[in-house]
C-alpha positions in Angstrom: 0.2 -0.3 0.1 3.1 2.1 0.6 4.6 2.0 -2.5 1.4 2.7 -4.3 0.7 6.0 -2.8 4.7 6.9 -2.9 4.0 5.9 -6.8 0.5 8.3 -7.1 2.5 10.6 -4.7 5.9 11.1 -8.1 3.2 10.5 -10.6 1.4 13.8 -9.3 4.1 15.2 -8.7 5.6 15.3 -11.7 2.2 16.2 -14.2 2.3 19.2 -11.8 6.1 20.1 -13.0 5.0 19.3 -16.4 2.0 21.7 -16.7 2.4 25.1 -17.7 2.1 27.4 -14.4 1.4 31.0 -16.7 -1.6 30.7 -15.0 0.2 31.7 -11.3 1.9 34.8 -13.7 -0.1 37.9 -13.2 -1.5 39.5 -16.0 1.2 42.2 -16.7 4.1 39.1 -17.5 1.1 36.4 -19.5 0.9 39.7 -21.7 4.7 39.8 -22.8 5.4 38.2 -25.7 3.8 38.5 -30.1 0.7 38.3 -30.1 -1.4 37.3 -33.1 -5.1 38.9 -33.8 -6.8 35.7 -35.0 -10.3 36.9 -34.9 -12.9 39.0 -34.3 -16.5 38.1 -32.8 -19.0 41.1 -33.7 -22.5 40.7 -31.6 -25.3 43.2 -31.6 -26.4 45.8 -33.1 -24.6 48.5 -35.1 -20.8 49.4 -36.4 -19.0 46.9 -38.3 -15.5 44.8 -37.3 -14.2 47.6 -40.1 -14.1 49.9 -37.8 -11.7 49.0 -35.1 -8.4 50.3 -34.8 -6.6 46.5 -34.0 -8.0 44.0 -36.6 -5.9 42.1 -38.1 -1.6 41.6 -38.0 0.1 40.6 -34.5 1.3 42.7 -31.2 4.4 42.5 -30.0 4.1 43.3 -25.8 7.2 44.3 -24.0 7.9 43.2 -20.3 8.4 47.7 -19.9 5.3 49.0 -21.4 6.0 49.5 -24.5 4.3 47.7 -28.2 4.9 47.5 -32.4 1.6 46.9 -33.7 2.4 45.5 -37.1 -0.5 45.1 -39.7 -1.3 43.0 -42.4 -0.1 45.0 -45.2 3.1 45.6 -43.5 2.6 48.2 -41.6 4.1 49.1 -38.1 3.3 51.2 -35.1 4.8 51.7 -31.7 3.0 52.4 -28.9 2.6 52.0 -24.6 0.1 49.3 -23.1 -0.9 49.1 -19.8 -3.2 46.7 -17.3 -5.4 47.8 -14.6 -7.4 45.2 -12.6 -10.7 46.0 -11.6 -12.6 44.8 -9.0 -16.7 45.8 -8.9 -18.9 44.6 -6.6 -18.8 44.1 -3.1 -17.7 41.0 -0.8 -18.8 38.1 -2.4 -20.5 39.0 -5.0 -18.0 41.1 -6.2 -15.8 40.3 -10.1 -12.3 41.1 -11.2 -11.7 42.6 -14.3 -8.6 43.2 -16.1 -8.9 46.6 -18.6 -6.4 46.7 -21.7 -5.8 50.0 -22.5 -3.2 50.5 -26.3 -2.3 53.1 -28.3 -0.6 53.4 -31.0 1.8 55.6 -32.9 2.6 55.6 -37.4 5.9 57.6 -37.5 5.7 57.8 -40.5 1.8 58.7 -41.8 1.8 60.0 -38.4 -1.9 58.0 -38.1 -2.4 56.7 -33.6 -4.5 54.2 -33.1 -5.6 54.0 -29.9 -8.2 51.8 -28.0 -9.1 50.7 -24.7 -10.3 46.7 -24.0 -13.2 46.4 -21.4 -11.8 43.1 -20.0 -9.9 40.7 -21.0 -9.1 36.4 -20.5 -6.6 34.7 -20.7 -8.2 31.0 -21.7 -5.5 29.0 -22.3 -1.4 29.7 -22.7 -1.8 31.2 -26.3 -4.8 32.6 -26.0 -6.6 35.8 -25.1 -10.0 36.5 -25.7 -10.2 41.2 -24.9 -14.1 42.2 -25.0 -15.1 46.0 -26.2 -18.2 47.9 -24.8 -20.4 50.1 -26.8 -23.9 50.1 -26.3 -25.3 47.5 -27.8 -22.5 45.6 -29.4 -19.6 43.7 -27.9 -16.6 43.3 -30.5 -15.1 39.6 -28.9 -11.5 39.8 -30.4 -9.0 36.6 -30.5 -5.2 36.9 -30.1 -3.0 33.4 -30.1 0.6 33.1 -29.8 
């Protein structure tokens, strides 16, 4: 019986040690790296995905709060990002949300892009869902590594 418990303990340790620990990291650390804009879903009335400033290409989030946004056509924007943790409600009824603010500038064309994501969720090591809520519509941007 003792051998079974020892074997189970060793197996459990190996399984836990082999799994990704990203879910234990703060959002500011988890977002660092290059993310591809994979898909955008629109829910509700009015508006268009084409109205969004970040709708294709990739975002490189750097640890120092800077970013590089590259569109699918190759235009490069430099900027900053910031994640804020928000608690809504009181006591047991409170929920925690993380918002993301992105601002980027193309220094050649002087075009400025900015977006505020009301809520971002890491749904795995390599997937983020970022929500924009605008009145009667919601946009969900899917980012993948």
